[in-house]
PyMOL CGO cylinders between C-alpha atoms (Angstrom):
from pymol import cmd
from pymol.cgo import CYLINDER

trace = [
    CYLINDER, 93.45, 74.31, 118.88, 96.66, 75.29, 120.31, 0.3, 1, 1, 1, 1, 1, 1,
    CYLINDER, 96.66, 75.29, 120.31, 98.07, 79.05, 120.48, 0.3, 1, 1, 1, 1, 1, 1,
    CYLINDER, 98.07, 79.05, 120.48, 100.74, 78.62, 118.91, 0.3, 1, 1, 1, 1, 1, 1,
    CYLINDER, 100.74, 78.62, 118.91, 99.55, 76.76, 116.02, 0.3, 1, 1, 1, 1, 1, 1,
    CYLINDER, 99.55, 76.76, 116.02, 96.56, 79.30, 115.56, 0.3, 1, 1, 1, 1, 1, 1,
    CYLINDER, 96.56, 79.30, 115.56, 99.61, 82.09, 115.66, 0.3, 1, 1, 1, 1, 1, 1,
    CYLINDER, 99.61, 82.09, 115.66, 101.53, 80.07, 112.61, 0.3, 1, 1, 1, 1, 1, 1,
    CYLINDER, 101.53, 80.07, 112.61, 98.64, 79.12, 110.74, 0.3, 1, 1, 1, 1, 1, 1,
    CYLINDER, 98.64, 79.12, 110.74, 96.55, 82.29, 110.74, 0.3, 1, 1, 1, 1, 1, 1,
    CYLINDER, 96.55, 82.29, 110.74, 96.11, 83.62, 107.13, 0.3, 1, 1, 1, 1, 1, 1,
    CYLINDER, 96.11, 83.62, 107.13, 94.77, 86.56, 105.59, 0.3, 1, 1, 1, 1, 1, 1,
    CYLINDER, 94.77, 86.56, 105.59, 91.25, 85.28, 104.08, 0.3, 1, 1, 1, 1, 1, 1,
    CYLINDER, 91.25, 85.28, 104.08, 89.72, 87.02, 100.96, 0.3, 1, 1, 1, 1, 1, 1,
    CYLINDER, 89.72, 87.02, 100.96, 87.13, 84.88, 99.61, 0.3, 1, 1, 1, 1, 1, 1,
    CYLINDER, 87.13, 84.88, 99.61, 84.89, 83.16, 101.47, 0.3, 1, 1, 1, 1, 1, 1,
    CYLINDER, 84.89, 83.16, 101.47, 82.02, 80.74, 101.41, 0.3, 1, 1, 1, 1, 1, 1,
    CYLINDER, 82.02, 80.74, 101.41, 78.66, 81.54, 101.21, 0.3, 1, 1, 1, 1, 1, 1,
    CYLINDER, 78.66, 81.54, 101.21, 77.68, 80.20, 104.94, 0.3, 1, 1, 1, 1, 1, 1,
    CYLINDER, 77.68, 80.20, 104.94, 76.61, 82.62, 107.67, 0.3, 1, 1, 1, 1, 1, 1,
    CYLINDER, 76.61, 82.62, 107.67, 78.33, 83.28, 110.79, 0.3, 1, 1, 1, 1, 1, 1,
    CYLINDER, 78.33, 83.28, 110.79, 76.77, 81.47, 114.06, 0.3, 1, 1, 1, 1, 1, 1,
    CYLINDER, 76.77, 81.47, 114.06, 76.39, 84.69, 116.60, 0.3, 1, 1, 1, 1, 1, 1,
    CYLINDER, 76.39, 84.69, 116.60, 77.73, 82.64, 119.07, 0.3, 1, 1, 1, 1, 1, 1,
    CYLINDER, 77.73, 82.64, 119.07, 81.08, 82.13, 116.74, 0.3, 1, 1, 1, 1, 1, 1,
    CYLINDER, 81.08, 82.13, 116.74, 80.73, 86.48, 116.23, 0.3, 1, 1, 1, 1, 1, 1,
    CYLINDER, 80.73, 86.48, 116.23, 80.18, 86.98, 119.77, 0.3, 1, 1, 1, 1, 1, 1,
    CYLINDER, 80.18, 86.98, 119.77, 83.40, 84.72, 120.81, 0.3, 1, 1, 1, 1, 1, 1,
    CYLINDER, 83.40, 84.72, 120.81, 85.42, 86.37, 118.48, 0.3, 1, 1, 1, 1, 1, 1,
    CYLINDER, 85.42, 86.37, 118.48, 84.16, 90.20, 119.23, 0.3, 1, 1, 1, 1, 1, 1,
    CYLINDER, 84.16, 90.20, 119.23, 84.83, 88.84, 123.13, 0.3, 1, 1, 1, 1, 1, 1,
    CYLINDER, 84.83, 88.84, 123.13, 88.60, 88.02, 122.50, 0.3, 1, 1, 1, 1, 1, 1,
    CYLINDER, 88.60, 88.02, 122.50, 89.25, 91.30, 121.06, 0.3, 1, 1, 1, 1, 1, 1,
    CYLINDER, 89.25, 91.30, 121.06, 87.03, 92.58, 123.97, 0.3, 1, 1, 1, 1, 1, 1,
    CYLINDER, 87.03, 92.58, 123.97, 89.63, 90.96, 126.52, 0.3, 1, 1, 1, 1, 1, 1,
    CYLINDER, 89.63, 90.96, 126.52, 92.95, 92.83, 125.47, 0.3, 1, 1, 1, 1, 1, 1,
    CYLINDER, 92.95, 92.83, 125.47, 95.27, 94.39, 127.07, 0.3, 1, 1, 1, 1, 1, 1,
    CYLINDER, 95.27, 94.39, 127.07, 95.37, 98.58, 126.59, 0.3, 1, 1, 1, 1, 1, 1,
    CYLINDER, 95.37, 98.58, 126.59, 97.30, 101.00, 127.43, 0.3, 1, 1, 1, 1, 1, 1,
    CYLINDER, 97.30, 101.00, 127.43, 96.01, 102.06, 131.59, 0.3, 1, 1, 1, 1, 1, 1,
    CYLINDER, 96.01, 102.06, 131.59, 93.26, 99.98, 130.96, 0.3, 1, 1, 1, 1, 1, 1,
    CYLINDER, 93.26, 99.98, 130.96, 91.29, 102.25, 128.94, 0.3, 1, 1, 1, 1, 1, 1,
    CYLINDER, 91.29, 102.25, 128.94, 89.76, 100.05, 126.27, 0.3, 1, 1, 1, 1, 1, 1,
    CYLINDER, 89.76, 100.05, 126.27, 89.70, 102.45, 123.83, 0.3, 1, 1, 1, 1, 1, 1,
    CYLINDER, 89.70, 102.45, 123.83, 88.67, 100.15, 121.09, 0.3, 1, 1, 1, 1, 1, 1,
    CYLINDER, 88.67, 100.15, 121.09, 85.38, 99.66, 119.33, 0.3, 1, 1, 1, 1, 1, 1,
    CYLINDER, 85.38, 99.66, 119.33, 83.71, 97.23, 116.80, 0.3, 1, 1, 1, 1, 1, 1,
    CYLINDER, 83.71, 97.23, 116.80, 80.97, 97.69, 114.05, 0.3, 1, 1, 1, 1, 1, 1,
    CYLINDER, 80.97, 97.69, 114.05, 79.21, 94.53, 112.87, 0.3, 1, 1, 1, 1, 1, 1,
    CYLINDER, 79.21, 94.53, 112.87, 78.43, 94.82, 109.74, 0.3, 1, 1, 1, 1, 1, 1,
    CYLINDER, 78.43, 94.82, 109.74, 75.49, 92.27, 107.50, 0.3, 1, 1, 1, 1, 1, 1,
    CYLINDER, 75.49, 92.27, 107.50, 73.53, 94.51, 106.07, 0.3, 1, 1, 1, 1, 1, 1,
    CYLINDER, 73.53, 94.51, 106.07, 74.16, 94.23, 101.80, 0.3, 1, 1, 1, 1, 1, 1,
    CYLINDER, 74.16, 94.23, 101.80, 73.39, 98.30, 101.60, 0.3, 1, 1, 1, 1, 1, 1,
    CYLINDER, 73.39, 98.30, 101.60, 75.26, 99.51, 104.48, 0.3, 1, 1, 1, 1, 1, 1,
    CYLINDER, 75.26, 99.51, 104.48, 78.48, 97.13, 102.99, 0.3, 1, 1, 1, 1, 1, 1,
    CYLINDER, 78.48, 97.13, 102.99, 77.94, 98.86, 99.48, 0.3, 1, 1, 1, 1, 1, 1,
    CYLINDER, 77.94, 98.86, 99.48, 78.51, 102.15, 100.97, 0.3, 1, 1, 1, 1, 1, 1,
    CYLINDER, 78.51, 102.15, 100.97, 81.57, 100.91, 102.90, 0.3, 1, 1, 1, 1, 1, 1,
    CYLINDER, 81.57, 100.91, 102.90, 82.56, 99.60, 99.86, 0.3, 1, 1, 1, 1, 1, 1,
    CYLINDER, 82.56, 99.60, 99.86, 82.83, 103.08, 98.43, 0.3, 1, 1, 1, 1, 1, 1,
    CYLINDER, 82.83, 103.08, 98.43, 86.24, 103.82, 100.93, 0.3, 1, 1, 1, 1, 1, 1,
    CYLINDER, 86.24, 103.82, 100.93, 88.42, 100.68, 99.45, 0.3, 1, 1, 1, 1, 1, 1,
    CYLINDER, 88.42, 100.68, 99.45, 89.93, 101.33, 95.88, 0.3, 1, 1, 1, 1, 1, 1,
    CYLINDER, 89.93, 101.33, 95.88, 88.95, 99.19, 92.96, 0.3, 1, 1, 1, 1, 1, 1,
    CYLINDER, 88.95, 99.19, 92.96, 93.16, 97.70, 92.87, 0.3, 1, 1, 1, 1, 1, 1,
    CYLINDER, 93.16, 97.70, 92.87, 93.05, 96.93, 96.44, 0.3, 1, 1, 1, 1, 1, 1,
    CYLINDER, 93.05, 96.93, 96.44, 92.72, 92.65, 96.65, 0.3, 1, 1, 1, 1, 1, 1,
    CYLINDER, 92.72, 92.65, 96.65, 90.27, 92.45, 99.35, 0.3, 1, 1, 1, 1, 1, 1,
    CYLINDER, 90.27, 92.45, 99.35, 87.78, 94.68, 97.99, 0.3, 1, 1, 1, 1, 1, 1,
    CYLINDER, 87.78, 94.68, 97.99, 86.25, 91.44, 97.42, 0.3, 1, 1, 1, 1, 1, 1,
    CYLINDER, 86.25, 91.44, 97.42, 86.18, 90.06, 100.27, 0.3, 1, 1, 1, 1, 1, 1,
    CYLINDER, 86.18, 90.06, 100.27, 84.16, 93.04, 101.56, 0.3, 1, 1, 1, 1, 1, 1,
    CYLINDER, 84.16, 93.04, 101.56, 81.54, 92.37, 99.07, 0.3, 1, 1, 1, 1, 1, 1,
    CYLINDER, 81.54, 92.37, 99.07, 80.83, 89.12, 99.37, 0.3, 1, 1, 1, 1, 1, 1,
    CYLINDER, 80.83, 89.12, 99.37, 81.68, 88.19, 103.66, 0.3, 1, 1, 1, 1, 1, 1,
    CYLINDER, 81.68, 88.19, 103.66, 78.90, 87.59, 105.58, 0.3, 1, 1, 1, 1, 1, 1,
    CYLINDER, 78.90, 87.59, 105.58, 80.11, 89.79, 108.20, 0.3, 1, 1, 1, 1, 1, 1,
    CYLINDER, 80.11, 89.79, 108.20, 82.57, 92.98, 107.79, 0.3, 1, 1, 1, 1, 1, 1,
    CYLINDER, 82.57, 92.98, 107.79, 83.79, 93.75, 111.20, 0.3, 1, 1, 1, 1, 1, 1,
    CYLINDER, 83.79, 93.75, 111.20, 85.70, 98.18, 111.38, 0.3, 1, 1, 1, 1, 1, 1,
    CYLINDER, 85.70, 98.18, 111.38, 87.82, 98.49, 114.38, 0.3, 1, 1, 1, 1, 1, 1,
    CYLINDER, 87.82, 98.49, 114.38, 87.79, 101.55, 115.59, 0.3, 1, 1, 1, 1, 1, 1,
    CYLINDER, 87.79, 101.55, 115.59, 89.14, 103.45, 118.42, 0.3, 1, 1, 1, 1, 1, 1,
    CYLINDER, 89.14, 103.45, 118.42, 87.69, 106.36, 120.88, 0.3, 1, 1, 1, 1, 1, 1,
    CYLINDER, 87.69, 106.36, 120.88, 91.43, 108.26, 120.72, 0.3, 1, 1, 1, 1, 1, 1,
    CYLINDER, 91.43, 108.26, 120.72, 90.55, 110.90, 123.46, 0.3, 1, 1, 1, 1, 1, 1,
    CYLINDER, 90.55, 110.90, 123.46, 89.70, 107.68, 125.76, 0.3, 1, 1, 1, 1, 1, 1,
    CYLINDER, 89.70, 107.68, 125.76, 93.64, 106.54, 125.72, 0.3, 1, 1, 1, 1, 1, 1,
    CYLINDER, 93.64, 106.54, 125.72, 96.92, 108.43, 125.95, 0.3, 1, 1, 1, 1, 1, 1,
    CYLINDER, 96.92, 108.43, 125.95, 100.07, 109.73, 124.82, 0.3, 1, 1, 1, 1, 1, 1,
    CYLINDER, 100.07, 109.73, 124.82, 103.37, 108.83, 126.39, 0.3, 1, 1, 1, 1, 1, 1,
    CYLINDER, 103.37, 108.83, 126.39, 106.83, 109.01, 124.70, 0.3, 1, 1, 1, 1, 1, 1,
    CYLINDER, 106.83, 109.01, 124.70, 105.21, 110.72, 121.23, 0.3, 1, 1, 1, 1, 1, 1,
    CYLINDER, 105.21, 110.72, 121.23, 103.31, 106.90, 120.91, 0.3, 1, 1, 1, 1, 1, 1,
    CYLINDER, 103.31, 106.90, 120.91, 99.53, 107.76, 120.65, 0.3, 1, 1, 1, 1, 1, 1,
    CYLINDER, 99.53, 107.76, 120.65, 98.76, 104.40, 122.16, 0.3, 1, 1, 1, 1, 1, 1,
    CYLINDER, 98.76, 104.40, 122.16, 94.91, 104.16, 121.20, 0.3, 1, 1, 1, 1, 1, 1,
    CYLINDER, 94.91, 104.16, 121.20, 96.57, 102.53, 117.62, 0.3, 1, 1, 1, 1, 1, 1,
    CYLINDER, 96.57, 102.53, 117.62, 98.21, 100.08, 119.57, 0.3, 1, 1, 1, 1, 1, 1,
    CYLINDER, 98.21, 100.08, 119.57, 95.74, 99.06, 121.99, 0.3, 1, 1, 1, 1, 1, 1,
    CYLINDER, 95.74, 99.06, 121.99, 93.21, 98.98, 119.00, 0.3, 1, 1, 1, 1, 1, 1,
    CYLINDER, 93.21, 98.98, 119.00, 96.22, 96.53, 117.14, 0.3, 1, 1, 1, 1, 1, 1,
    CYLINDER, 96.22, 96.53, 117.14, 95.75, 94.56, 119.63, 0.3, 1, 1, 1, 1, 1, 1,
    CYLINDER, 95.75, 94.56, 119.63, 92.29, 93.95, 120.39, 0.3, 1, 1, 1, 1, 1, 1,
    CYLINDER, 92.29, 93.95, 120.39, 92.08, 93.17, 116.35, 0.3, 1, 1, 1, 1, 1, 1,
    CYLINDER, 92.08, 93.17, 116.35, 94.74, 90.92, 116.13, 0.3, 1, 1, 1, 1, 1, 1,
    CYLINDER, 94.74, 90.92, 116.13, 93.30, 89.18, 119.18, 0.3, 1, 1, 1, 1, 1, 1,
    CYLINDER, 93.30, 89.18, 119.18, 89.80, 89.20, 116.95, 0.3, 1, 1, 1, 1, 1, 1,
    CYLINDER, 89.80, 89.20, 116.95, 91.67, 87.85, 114.00, 0.3, 1, 1, 1, 1, 1, 1,
    CYLINDER, 91.67, 87.85, 114.00, 93.30, 84.60, 115.90, 0.3, 1, 1, 1, 1, 1, 1,
    CYLINDER, 93.30, 84.60, 115.90, 90.32, 83.87, 117.81, 0.3, 1, 1, 1, 1, 1, 1,
    CYLINDER, 90.32, 83.87, 117.81, 88.55, 83.88, 114.67, 0.3, 1, 1, 1, 1, 1, 1,
    CYLINDER, 88.55, 83.88, 114.67, 90.99, 81.40, 113.03, 0.3, 1, 1, 1, 1, 1, 1,
    CYLINDER, 90.99, 81.40, 113.03, 90.95, 78.99, 116.25, 0.3, 1, 1, 1, 1, 1, 1,
    CYLINDER, 90.95, 78.99, 116.25, 86.81, 78.98, 115.68, 0.3, 1, 1, 1, 1, 1, 1,
    CYLINDER, 86.81, 78.98, 115.68, 87.45, 77.56, 112.15, 0.3, 1, 1, 1, 1, 1, 1,
    CYLINDER, 87.45, 77.56, 112.15, 86.72, 81.37, 110.39, 0.3, 1, 1, 1, 1, 1, 1,
    CYLINDER, 86.72, 81.37, 110.39, 88.90, 83.57, 108.02, 0.3, 1, 1, 1, 1, 1, 1,
    CYLINDER, 88.90, 83.57, 108.02, 89.59, 87.50, 108.62, 0.3, 1, 1, 1, 1, 1, 1,
    CYLINDER, 89.59, 87.50, 108.62, 92.27, 90.02, 106.38, 0.3, 1, 1, 1, 1, 1, 1,
    CYLINDER, 92.27, 90.02, 106.38, 93.35, 92.75, 108.54, 0.3, 1, 1, 1, 1, 1, 1,
    CYLINDER, 93.35, 92.75, 108.54, 92.54, 95.57, 105.67, 0.3, 1, 1, 1, 1, 1, 1,
    CYLINDER, 92.54, 95.57, 105.67, 93.64, 99.19, 106.45, 0.3, 1, 1, 1, 1, 1, 1,
    CYLINDER, 93.64, 99.19, 106.45, 93.84, 100.51, 102.66, 0.3, 1, 1, 1, 1, 1, 1,
    CYLINDER, 93.84, 100.51, 102.66, 91.09, 102.71, 102.55, 0.3, 1, 1, 1, 1, 1, 1,
    CYLINDER, 91.09, 102.71, 102.55, 89.26, 105.91, 102.53, 0.3, 1, 1, 1, 1, 1, 1,
    CYLINDER, 89.26, 105.91, 102.53, 88.53, 106.76, 106.36, 0.3, 1, 1, 1, 1, 1, 1,
    CYLINDER, 88.53, 106.76, 106.36, 86.48, 109.98, 105.82, 0.3, 1, 1, 1, 1, 1, 1,
    CYLINDER, 86.48, 109.98, 105.82, 84.74, 107.54, 103.36, 0.3, 1, 1, 1, 1, 1, 1,
    CYLINDER, 84.74, 107.54, 103.36, 84.00, 105.09, 105.78, 0.3, 1, 1, 1, 1, 1, 1,
    CYLINDER, 84.00, 105.09, 105.78, 82.92, 107.21, 108.71, 0.3, 1, 1, 1, 1, 1, 1,
    CYLINDER, 82.92, 107.21, 108.71, 80.46, 108.98, 106.68, 0.3, 1, 1, 1, 1, 1, 1,
    CYLINDER, 80.46, 108.98, 106.68, 79.00, 105.51, 105.02, 0.3, 1, 1, 1, 1, 1, 1,
    CYLINDER, 79.00, 105.51, 105.02, 78.66, 104.26, 108.63, 0.3, 1, 1, 1, 1, 1, 1,
    CYLINDER, 78.66, 104.26, 108.63, 78.04, 107.36, 110.76, 0.3, 1, 1, 1, 1, 1, 1,
    CYLINDER, 78.04, 107.36, 110.76, 81.08, 107.24, 112.83, 0.3, 1, 1, 1, 1, 1, 1,
    CYLINDER, 81.08, 107.24, 112.83, 81.66, 110.44, 114.56, 0.3, 1, 1, 1, 1, 1, 1,
    CYLINDER, 81.66, 110.44, 114.56, 85.31, 112.43, 113.69, 0.3, 1, 1, 1, 1, 1, 1,
    CYLINDER, 85.31, 112.43, 113.69, 85.82, 112.45, 117.34, 0.3, 1, 1, 1, 1, 1, 1,
    CYLINDER, 85.82, 112.45, 117.34, 86.58, 108.24, 116.76, 0.3, 1, 1, 1, 1, 1, 1,
    CYLINDER, 86.58, 108.24, 116.76, 89.42, 106.79, 114.11, 0.3, 1, 1, 1, 1, 1, 1,
    CYLINDER, 89.42, 106.79, 114.11, 89.15, 103.89, 111.57, 0.3, 1, 1, 1, 1, 1, 1,
    CYLINDER, 89.15, 103.89, 111.57, 91.84, 101.73, 112.69, 0.3, 1, 1, 1, 1, 1, 1,
    CYLINDER, 91.84, 101.73, 112.69, 90.86, 99.21, 109.99, 0.3, 1, 1, 1, 1, 1, 1,
    CYLINDER, 90.86, 99.21, 109.99, 88.44, 96.40, 108.80, 0.3, 1, 1, 1, 1, 1, 1,
    CYLINDER, 88.44, 96.40, 108.80, 88.10, 92.71, 108.91, 0.3, 1, 1, 1, 1, 1, 1,
    CYLINDER, 88.10, 92.71, 108.91, 85.57, 90.48, 106.28, 0.3, 1, 1, 1, 1, 1, 1,
    CYLINDER, 85.57, 90.48, 106.28, 84.71, 87.69, 108.75, 0.3, 1, 1, 1, 1, 1, 1,
    CYLINDER, 84.71, 87.69, 108.75, 83.53, 84.51, 107.37, 0.3, 1, 1, 1, 1, 1, 1,
    CYLINDER, 83.53, 84.51, 107.37, 84.83, 80.49, 106.26, 0.3, 1, 1, 1, 1, 1, 1,
    CYLINDER, 84.83, 80.49, 106.26, 87.40, 80.46, 104.26, 0.3, 1, 1, 1, 1, 1, 1,
    CYLINDER, 87.40, 80.46, 104.26, 87.17, 79.41, 100.27, 0.3, 1, 1, 1, 1, 1, 1,
    CYLINDER, 87.17, 79.41, 100.27, 91.00, 79.10, 100.20, 0.3, 1, 1, 1, 1, 1, 1,
    CYLINDER, 91.00, 79.10, 100.20, 94.20, 78.01, 101.80, 0.3, 1, 1, 1, 1, 1, 1,
    CYLINDER, 94.20, 78.01, 101.80, 96.40, 80.62, 101.31, 0.3, 1, 1, 1, 1, 1, 1,
    CYLINDER, 96.40, 80.62, 101.31, 100.69, 78.98, 101.62, 0.3, 1, 1, 1, 1, 1, 1,
    CYLINDER, 100.69, 78.98, 101.62, 102.39, 81.01, 104.66, 0.3, 1, 1, 1, 1, 1, 1,
    CYLINDER, 102.39, 81.01, 104.66, 104.69, 83.89, 103.18, 0.3, 1, 1, 1, 1, 1, 1,
    CYLINDER, 104.69, 83.89, 103.18, 108.12, 84.13, 103.79, 0.3, 1, 1, 1, 1, 1, 1,
    CYLINDER, 108.12, 84.13, 103.79, 109.24, 85.45, 107.70, 0.3, 1, 1, 1, 1, 1, 1,
    CYLINDER, 109.24, 85.45, 107.70, 112.67, 86.96, 108.71, 0.3, 1, 1, 1, 1, 1, 1,
    CYLINDER, 112.67, 86.96, 108.71, 114.44, 84.59, 110.48, 0.3, 1, 1, 1, 1, 1, 1,
    CYLINDER, 114.44, 84.59, 110.48, 115.23, 85.40, 114.66, 0.3, 1, 1, 1, 1, 1, 1,
    CYLINDER, 115.23, 85.40, 114.66, 118.42, 86.21, 114.34, 0.3, 1, 1, 1, 1, 1, 1,
    CYLINDER, 118.42, 86.21, 114.34, 117.51, 89.26, 111.16, 0.3, 1, 1, 1, 1, 1, 1,
    CYLINDER, 117.51, 89.26, 111.16, 114.96, 90.90, 114.00, 0.3, 1, 1, 1, 1, 1, 1,
    CYLINDER, 114.96, 90.90, 114.00, 116.15, 90.02, 117.78, 0.3, 1, 1, 1, 1, 1, 1,
    CYLINDER, 116.15, 90.02, 117.78, 119.47, 91.68, 119.82, 0.3, 1, 1, 1, 1, 1, 1,
    CYLINDER, 119.47, 91.68, 119.82, 120.36, 90.54, 123.28, 0.3, 1, 1, 1, 1, 1, 1,
    CYLINDER, 120.36, 90.54, 123.28, 120.98, 93.09, 125.64, 0.3, 1, 1, 1, 1, 1, 1,
    CYLINDER, 120.98, 93.09, 125.64, 122.42, 95.65, 123.47, 0.3, 1, 1, 1, 1, 1, 1,
    CYLINDER, 122.42, 95.65, 123.47, 120.73, 96.72, 119.82, 0.3, 1, 1, 1, 1, 1, 1,
    CYLINDER, 120.73, 96.72, 119.82, 122.90, 95.23, 117.33, 0.3, 1, 1, 1, 1, 1, 1,
    CYLINDER, 122.90, 95.23, 117.33, 124.75, 92.45, 119.37, 0.3, 1, 1, 1, 1, 1, 1,
    CYLINDER, 124.75, 92.45, 119.37, 123.78, 88.99, 118.23, 0.3, 1, 1, 1, 1, 1, 1,
]
cmd.load_cgo(trace, "trace")
């Protein structure tokens, strides 16, 4: 699949078929994340793959009941918790690069999943302390996001995007 088509067609999936994700596809998705660029090539990201139902139930407690992605956490065949070792990254101009680095790796994961016919949904509305406790994640590790992973059981329409003219300037701020 063409990379531009993958970017254009990827959607947040919150309903999944009751079909397991093949080990080779899971590995390819994780490898795509591993290949992401990072600040000073420090690769601070870490990924926790969850398939166990009991562990999933503990993880679910970290999500508010009105979070629209909660059902996906409960039903997707795989959950990936995307973490970062903030001490294994750096700060420049007041920017903590572990967030950017991990976000890039997370997006690689989401795009690779879509290219393989799988769905994801980047979720950030959760209680990090509860996620850490449920999964045994050390205090030194930040939980940046969580995604269900599986075969989509829905085909959401594209959501509106701002026009380029609204977000692009040339040579100087505000210059169109």
